[in-house]
C-alpha positions, 0 to 999 in steps of 0.5 A: 250820757258818758262814753261808757253809755253811748249807743249809736243806731246808724242807718244807710242804704248803701252797705259798702265798707266805704259808707260804713267807714265814713259813718264810723269816722264821723261818729268817732270824730264827734265823740271825744275819746270813743275810738280809743276807749270803746269796749265793744260793738254789736253787729248783724254780721255784715262784714263791711260794717264789722271791719269798719267799726274794728278799724275805727274803734281801736280797742273795742271787741266786736260781737255778732247778734245772736238773732242774726246767726 
């Protein structure tokens, strides 16, 4: 599976930015080129998650799931 096809589902009991940032950092460290080449990500609107992904996936555009508006 190439970077353009990567899909990650992350679950954790804490919704803090610190927790999300750690998860994003671990995933980007384990996936060569992901931080620089990701095109987008979708969240449920959780602010801490969105901000962590925006910081970790430098060029990616963040979108919100339509079902979570």
